C-alpha positions, 0 to 999 in steps of 0.5 A, a space after each residue: 499501500 502506498 503511503 499518502 506522504 508518497 502518493 501525494 509528493 508524486 501526484 502533486 502539480 505544483 513540483 511540475 510547474 517550475 520544471 514546466 516554466 523552465 522548459 518553456 523559457 529554455 525552449 522559447 530562448 532556443 526558438 528566438 535563437 534559431 530565428 535569430 540564426 535563420 534570419 543571420 544566415 539567410 542575409 549573410 548567404 545573399 550578401 556572400 552570393 552578391 559578394 562572390 558574383 562581384 569577386 569572380 567578375 574581377 578575374 579576367 582569366 576566370 570563364 563566365 560560364 563557371 561563375 553562377 555554379 560557384 555562387 550558388 555553391 557559396 550560398 547553399 553552402 552557407 544556407 545548410 551550415 546555418 540550418 545544421 546550426 539551428 538544428 544544434 541548438 535544439 540539441 539535434 544530433 547533426 551527425 545522425 541527421 548527416 547520415 539520415 540525409 545520405 540515406 535519404 539522398 541514396 534513395 531520392 537518386 534512385 528515384 530520380 535518376 534523369 534529374 542527377 543525369 541532368 547534374 552529372 551532364 552540367 558537370 561534364 560540360 563545365 569541365 570539357 567547356 564545348 561553349 561559354 557563356 555568350 557563345 552562340 550554339 545549336 544543341 539538341 535542335 535549338 539555337 541561341 546565345 548561351 545565358 547560363 549552365 546551371 546544375 540542371 539545364 542550359 539556358 539560351 536566348 534564341 535569335 527572337 529573343 525568347 528564353 530557351 531552357 534545354 535540360 543538360 543530358 540533352 545538351 550533353 548527348 547531342 551534336 553542339 554547333 559552336 558558331 563562335 569558338 572560331 575566329 573566322 567563319 567562311 561566308 558562301 551562298 549561291 547566285 543563279 544567273 541566266 545561261 544566255 549571261 556572260 559567266 566571267 563577267 558575273 564572276 568578275 563582278 562579284 569578286 570586285 565586290 568581295 575585294 572591295 569590302 574591307 571586312 572580307 579577309 584576303 586570306 584565304 582568297 575570296 572566289 566565285 566559282 561555277 558551282 552547278 549547271 542548274 535546271 533553270 541557271 548557272 548557279 555561281 558560289 560567292 566564297 570568302 572569309 570574314 572575321 566571326 563578329 562580322 559573319 551576319 552583316 557582311 553576309 546580308 551586305 554582300 548578298 544585297 550588293 551582288 543583286 544590285 550589281 548584276 541589275 546594273 550590268 544587265 545580268 539576270 538572275 532567272 526564276 525556276 522555268 520549264 521548257 516544253 518540246 513537242 515531237 512532229 509526229 505527236 499531236 499537239 495537246 493544246 490545239 482543240 480536235 473538234 475546232 481543227 476539223 473542216 
């Protein structure tokens, strides 16, 4: 039988109140400290992100393609440290949390294999560097100027100014055409002239235009060969080399200049045409048989 003194001491609520008050005060202080740590960590991550971006921008030899990845790594690293500090404030063993996160990461990795392949492809793109930020490329059937190579996707701006996001795995597994990598590019367009026109005269006119343009490089030598004897025209190839930044403007200007010069010289650029021939012993299909009878 339990004695009255022991019974009253065990179930006396007044003895629990001080402990509850102490616990609430202690946890309240921990909660306030955790909120303070979260706010400071969030602000510090933002400041570190901006400072890292500015600092990396002052390094001339650093590839701009690596800048977004390094900046995000600094930001997320500080946020992870902040979260661990908050958990440790409440007495949570961070080592067990790290082990739990590792196990969860393994399970999540098996479930998100496609996403992880994008991450792996992004790392390989940053290591191999088939293109840099600002390069004009064509990858996976999409063309544009590279804005950023992220962990999961490569971001482009196409010729229409539209935003294009391509998964890194698609970019890495596709054929990548980099239009900005080489210092020079070749201009190559076809102009057709009539069979009755003077070929050598047309070649000289086009070649003079190439030699007169200061943007056209002298080596390799510009040329205007006969590329094909087409069905409706003699096709001349206007070919020259220019500096990569001058490619677009020079191409448009030369096409216009060749057309105007040919018009002035009386050299025609014929439309597609067909010649119909009838045998002497075959009836003319354009003559009405009934009207031909007397």
